[in-house]
OpenMM code with the backbone's topology and positions (N, CA, C; nanometers):
from openmm import Vec3, app, unit

residues = "MET LEU THR ASP GLY GLY LYS LEU ARG LEU GLY ALA ILE LEU SER HIS THR LYS MET ASP VAL ASP ASN PRO MET LEU ARG GLU TRP CYS LEU VAL CYS ILE ARG ASN LEU CYS SER TRP SER ASP LYS ILE ARG GLU ASP LEU SER ARG LEU GLN LEU ILE GLU VAL SER ASP GLU GLY LYS LYS SER MET GLU GLU LEU GLY VAL LYS GLU LEU PHE GLU ARG GLU LEU ALA LYS LEU LYS THR ARG ASP ALA ASN GLY".split()
positions = [
    Vec3(0.0846, -0.1189, 0.0000),
    Vec3(0.0000, 0.0000, 0.0000),
    Vec3(0.0884, 0.1241, 0.0000),
    Vec3(0.0485, 0.2229, -0.0780),
    Vec3(0.1251, 0.3469, -0.0879),
    Vec3(0.0913, 0.4356, 0.0304),
    Vec3(0.1930, 0.4715, 0.1072),
    Vec3(0.1726, 0.5560, 0.2247),
    Vec3(0.1549, 0.7008, 0.1828),
    Vec3(0.1149, 0.7858, 0.2796),
    Vec3(0.1029, 0.9285, 0.2496),
    Vec3(0.2358, 0.9845, 0.2016),
    Vec3(0.3449, 0.9428, 0.2645),
    Vec3(0.4773, 0.9864, 0.2208),
    Vec3(0.5074, 0.9399, 0.0796),
    Vec3(0.4632, 0.8179, 0.0479),
    Vec3(0.4818, 0.7653, -0.0872),
    Vec3(0.4032, 0.8444, -0.1898),
    Vec3(0.2807, 0.8836, -0.1533),
    Vec3(0.2003, 0.9651, -0.2445),
    Vec3(0.2640, 1.1014, -0.2663),
    Vec3(0.3214, 1.1575, -0.1610),
    Vec3(0.3888, 1.2865, -0.1747),
    Vec3(0.5088, 1.2738, -0.2674),
    Vec3(0.5827, 1.1658, -0.2540),
    Vec3(0.6991, 1.1453, -0.3410),
    Vec3(0.6556, 1.1251, -0.4854),
    Vec3(0.5509, 1.0464, -0.5069),
    Vec3(0.4998, 1.0263, -0.6414),
    Vec3(0.4511, 1.1590, -0.6990),
    Vec3(0.3834, 1.2385, -0.6170),
    Vec3(0.3381, 1.3702, -0.6611),
    Vec3(0.4540, 1.4607, -0.6990),
    Vec3(0.5622, 1.4531, -0.6232),
    Vec3(0.6804, 1.5345, -0.6542),
    Vec3(0.7382, 1.4940, -0.7894),
    Vec3(0.7424, 1.3648, -0.8148),
    Vec3(0.7947, 1.3176, -0.9438),
    Vec3(0.7022, 1.3626, -1.0565),
    Vec3(0.5717, 1.3462, -1.0370),
    Vec3(0.4764, 1.3865, -1.1410),
    Vec3(0.4823, 1.5362, -1.1694),
    Vec3(0.5070, 1.6157, -1.0669),
    Vec3(0.5104, 1.7602, -1.0864),
    Vec3(0.6293, 1.8038, -1.1719),
    Vec3(0.7278, 1.7170, -1.1883),
    Vec3(0.8439, 1.7508, -1.2703),
    Vec3(0.8346, 1.6929, -1.4113),
    Vec3(0.7175, 1.6452, -1.4513),
    Vec3(0.7040, 1.5895, -1.5855),
    Vec3(0.6674, 1.6945, -1.6893),
    Vec3(0.6620, 1.8202, -1.6487),
    Vec3(0.6396, 1.9271, -1.7460),
    Vec3(0.7753, 1.9711, -1.8008),
    Vec3(0.7733, 2.0333, -1.9157),
    Vec3(0.8978, 2.0785, -1.9772),
    Vec3(0.9597, 2.1905, -1.8943),
    Vec3(1.0894, 2.1810, -1.8757),
    Vec3(1.1665, 2.2821, -1.8036),
    Vec3(1.2803, 2.3249, -1.8955),
    Vec3(1.2728, 2.4469, -1.9444),
    Vec3(1.3719, 2.4960, -2.0398),
    Vec3(1.5127, 2.4919, -1.9810),
    Vec3(1.5244, 2.5205, -1.8521),
    Vec3(1.6559, 2.5223, -1.7880),
    Vec3(1.7114, 2.3831, -1.7617),
    Vec3(1.6245, 2.2827, -1.7562),
    Vec3(1.6680, 2.1470, -1.7270),
    Vec3(1.5811, 2.0486, -1.8063),
    Vec3(1.5995, 2.0422, -1.9382),
    Vec3(1.5092, 1.9630, -2.0219),
    Vec3(1.5130, 1.8123, -1.9960),
    Vec3(1.6231, 1.7598, -1.9435),
    Vec3(1.6307, 1.6160, -1.9191),
    Vec3(1.5590, 1.5733, -1.7909),
    Vec3(1.5242, 1.6680, -1.7057),
    Vec3(1.4544, 1.6346, -1.5822),
    Vec3(1.3240, 1.5624, -1.6123),
    Vec3(1.2496, 1.6113, -1.7095),
    Vec3(1.1224, 1.5491, -1.7470),
    Vec3(1.1448, 1.4048, -1.7913),
    Vec3(1.2462, 1.3829, -1.8739),
    Vec3(1.2711, 1.2486, -1.9264),
    Vec3(1.3076, 1.1512, -1.8144),
    Vec3(1.3900, 1.1965, -1.7192),
    Vec3(1.4265, 1.1094, -1.6075),
    Vec3(1.3068, 1.0802, -1.5182),
    Vec3(1.2190, 1.1781, -1.5024),
    Vec3(1.0972, 1.1548, -1.4232),
    Vec3(1.0076, 1.0519, -1.4909),
    Vec3(0.9978, 1.0579, -1.6231),
    Vec3(0.9175, 0.9595, -1.6956),
    Vec3(0.9764, 0.8195, -1.6816),
    Vec3(1.1082, 0.8085, -1.6846),
    Vec3(1.1738, 0.6790, -1.6631),
    Vec3(1.1430, 0.6287, -1.5221),
    Vec3(1.1506, 0.7184, -1.4263),
    Vec3(1.1227, 0.6829, -1.2870),
    Vec3(0.9779, 0.6333, -1.2722),
    Vec3(0.8836, 0.7039, -1.3315),
    Vec3(0.7428, 0.6642, -1.3244),
    Vec3(0.7222, 0.5287, -1.3907),
    Vec3(0.7855, 0.5083, -1.5060),
    Vec3(0.7746, 0.3788, -1.5734),
    Vec3(0.8241, 0.2668, -1.4825),
    Vec3(0.9388, 0.2892, -1.4179),
    Vec3(0.9937, 0.1860, -1.3297),
    Vec3(0.9040, 0.1624, -1.2083),
    Vec3(0.8536, 0.2698, -1.1494),
    Vec3(0.7630, 0.2542, -1.0350),
    Vec3(0.6386, 0.1752, -1.0745),
    Vec3(0.5857, 0.2028, -1.1924),
    Vec3(0.4666, 0.1308, -1.2385),
    Vec3(0.4958, -0.0171, -1.2615),
    Vec3(0.6161, -0.0485, -1.3062),
    Vec3(0.6494, -0.1890, -1.3289),
    Vec3(0.6677, -0.2643, -1.1977),
    Vec3(0.6939, -0.1921, -1.0888),
    Vec3(0.7178, -0.2553, -0.9591),
    Vec3(0.5959, -0.2598, -0.8689),
    Vec3(0.4943, -0.1775, -0.8953),
    Vec3(0.3869, -0.1648, -0.7975),
    Vec3(0.2483, -0.1549, -0.8615),
    Vec3(0.1632, -0.2501, -0.8281),
    Vec3(0.0240, -0.2441, -0.8728),
    Vec3(-0.0469, -0.1240, -0.8123),
    Vec3(-0.0165, -0.0927, -0.6885),
    Vec3(-0.0813, 0.0190, -0.6187),
    Vec3(-0.0509, 0.1517, -0.6892),
    Vec3(0.0723, 0.1700, -0.7304),
    Vec3(0.1076, 0.2935, -0.8006),
    Vec3(0.0344, 0.3003, -0.9339),
    Vec3(0.0261, 0.1896, -1.0058),
    Vec3(-0.0497, 0.1876, -1.1323),
    Vec3(-0.1950, 0.2237, -1.1082),
    Vec3(-0.2532, 0.1711, -1.0010),
    Vec3(-0.3927, 0.2033, -0.9682),
    Vec3(-0.4080, 0.3521, -0.9354),
    Vec3(-0.3165, 0.4055, -0.8541),
    Vec3(-0.3230, 0.5475, -0.8183),
    Vec3(-0.3112, 0.6360, -0.9418),
    Vec3(-0.2197, 0.6019, -1.0308),
    Vec3(-0.2023, 0.6816, -1.1521),
    Vec3(-0.3221, 0.6699, -1.2455),
    Vec3(-0.3849, 0.5539, -1.2499),
    Vec3(-0.4995, 0.5371, -1.3391),
    Vec3(-0.6198, 0.6198, -1.2938),
    Vec3(-0.6223, 0.6575, -1.1662),
    Vec3(-0.7337, 0.7388, -1.1152),
    Vec3(-0.7123, 0.8893, -1.1352),
    Vec3(-0.5921, 0.9275, -1.1791),
    Vec3(-0.5669, 1.0699, -1.2025),
    Vec3(-0.6474, 1.1191, -1.3222),
    Vec3(-0.6882, 1.2433, -1.3151),
    Vec3(-0.7630, 1.3032, -1.4256),
    Vec3(-0.6971, 1.4337, -1.4654),
    Vec3(-0.6933, 1.4581, -1.5969),
    Vec3(-0.6427, 1.5849, -1.6455),
    Vec3(-0.7455, 1.6918, -1.6156),
    Vec3(-0.7039, 1.7949, -1.5461),
    Vec3(-0.7963, 1.9024, -1.5118),
    Vec3(-0.8144, 1.9924, -1.6326),
    Vec3(-0.7085, 2.0542, -1.6764),
    Vec3(-0.7138, 2.1416, -1.7940),
    Vec3(-0.5740, 2.1949, -1.8192),
    Vec3(-0.5466, 2.2264, -1.9418),
    Vec3(-0.4220, 2.2918, -1.9784),
    Vec3(-0.4479, 2.4410, -1.9755),
    Vec3(-0.3582, 2.5162, -1.9144),
    Vec3(-0.3761, 2.6611, -1.9042),
    Vec3(-0.3710, 2.7249, -2.0422),
    Vec3(-0.4238, 2.8448, -2.0519),
    Vec3(-0.4190, 2.9191, -2.1784),
    Vec3(-0.2746, 2.9395, -2.2226),
    Vec3(-0.1869, 2.9668, -2.1256),
    Vec3(-0.0444, 2.9835, -2.1562),
    Vec3(0.0136, 2.8542, -2.2128),
    Vec3(-0.0269, 2.7419, -2.1542),
    Vec3(0.0198, 2.6119, -2.2032),
    Vec3(-0.0285, 2.5829, -2.3435),
    Vec3(-0.1545, 2.6170, -2.3708),
    Vec3(-0.2090, 2.5970, -2.5056),
    Vec3(-0.1348, 2.6830, -2.6065),
    Vec3(-0.1063, 2.8056, -2.5692),
    Vec3(-0.0327, 2.8955, -2.6583),
    Vec3(0.1071, 2.8403, -2.6855),
    Vec3(0.1722, 2.7893, -2.5819),
    Vec3(0.3061, 2.7316, -2.5977),
    Vec3(0.3027, 2.6106, -2.6900),
    Vec3(0.2005, 2.5268, -2.6746),
    Vec3(0.1894, 2.4098, -2.7612),
    Vec3(0.1719, 2.4515, -2.9065),
    Vec3(0.0932, 2.5554, -2.9306),
    Vec3(0.0759, 2.6057, -3.0667),
    Vec3(0.2083, 2.6555, -3.1228),
    Vec3(0.2827, 2.7318, -3.0430),
    Vec3(0.4117, 2.7856, -3.0871),
    Vec3(0.5112, 2.6745, -3.1183),
    Vec3(0.5056, 2.5666, -3.0407),
    Vec3(0.5970, 2.4543, -3.0621),
    Vec3(0.5485, 2.3594, -3.1718),
    Vec3(0.4240, 2.3777, -3.2155),
    Vec3(0.3695, 2.2921, -3.3201),
    Vec3(0.3285, 2.1549, -3.2711),
    Vec3(0.2955, 2.1416, -3.1431),
    Vec3(0.2593, 2.0110, -3.0882),
    Vec3(0.1138, 2.0063, -3.0390),
    Vec3(0.0386, 2.1110, -3.0657),
    Vec3(-0.0985, 2.1151, -3.0150),
    Vec3(-0.1832, 2.0021, -3.0731),
    Vec3(-0.1704, 1.9765, -3.2033),
    Vec3(-0.2485, 1.8687, -3.2650),
    Vec3(-0.2095, 1.7324, -3.2081),
    Vec3(-0.0815, 1.7111, -3.1881),
    Vec3(-0.0353, 1.5858, -3.1276),
    Vec3(-0.0938, 1.5698, -2.9878),
    Vec3(-0.0891, 1.6757, -2.9090),
    Vec3(-0.1449, 1.6722, -2.7739),
    Vec3(-0.2940, 1.6385, -2.7785),
    Vec3(-0.3674, 1.7033, -2.8673),
    Vec3(-0.5120, 1.6793, -2.8759),
    Vec3(-0.5431, 1.5365, -2.9185),
    Vec3(-0.4624, 1.4794, -3.0089),
    Vec3(-0.4825, 1.3388, -3.0492),
    Vec3(-0.4587, 1.2446, -2.9316),
    Vec3(-0.3493, 1.2689, -2.8577),
    Vec3(-0.3183, 1.1835, -2.7430),
    Vec3(-0.4243, 1.1972, -2.6338),
    Vec3(-0.4721, 1.3185, -2.6122),
    Vec3(-0.5769, 1.3416, -2.5135),
    Vec3(-0.7057, 1.2702, -2.5536),
    Vec3(-0.7378, 1.2733, -2.6824),
    Vec3(-0.8568, 1.2033, -2.7307),
    Vec3(-0.8446, 1.0531, -2.7072),
    Vec3(-0.7244, 0.9976, -2.7255),
    Vec3(-0.7018, 0.8548, -2.6978),
    Vec3(-0.7286, 0.8236, -2.5516),
    Vec3(-0.6776, 0.9093, -2.4626),
    Vec3(-0.6986, 0.8878, -2.3192),
    Vec3(-0.8457, 0.8953, -2.2832),
    Vec3(-0.9155, 0.9918, -2.3400),
    Vec3(-1.0585, 1.0076, -2.3098),
    Vec3(-1.1363, 0.8872, -2.3611),
    Vec3(-1.0992, 0.8372, -2.4775),
    Vec3(-1.1664, 0.7189, -2.5330),
    Vec3(-1.1413, 0.5979, -2.4434),
    Vec3(-1.0181, 0.5827, -2.3997),
    Vec3(-0.9844, 0.4702, -2.3096),
    Vec3(-1.0643, 0.4796, -2.1806),
    Vec3(-1.0729, 0.6002, -2.1230),
    Vec3(-1.1462, 0.6181, -1.9994),
    Vec3(-1.2950, 0.5910, -2.0182),
    Vec3(-1.3499, 0.6321, -2.1321),
    Vec3(-1.4921, 0.6115, -2.1596),
    Vec3(-1.5244, 0.4633, -2.1769),
    Vec3(-1.4284, 0.3878, -2.2306),
    Vec3(-1.4493, 0.2448, -2.2520),
    Vec3(-1.4201, 0.1614, -2.1281),
    Vec3(-1.3711, 0.2262, -2.0245),
    Vec3(-1.3456, 0.1568, -1.8992),
    Vec3(-1.2115, 0.1012, -1.8961),
] * unit.nanometer
topology = app.Topology()
chain = topology.addChain("A")
for resn in residues:
    res = topology.addResidue(resn, chain)
    for name in ("N", "CA", "C"):
        topology.addAtom(name, app.Element.getBySymbol(name[0]), res)
């Protein structure tokens, strides 16, 4: 079972999965860490599966447009929504 301290640590890792211009590899290492945690723990996979995307900020949407990744993001988001709708 994931303790409160464990949830805080997982939250800290998840909070670093956004792009950081000053440290671009931080996101990639966090994703590797999350992948490894998921392979080791059913509880962590369950906790992550219950997370929901709240919304991307207007600033984030503008940044995605500038980077040319908005369509990719919307396709991936649609996949997630379809998966969630199908259970």
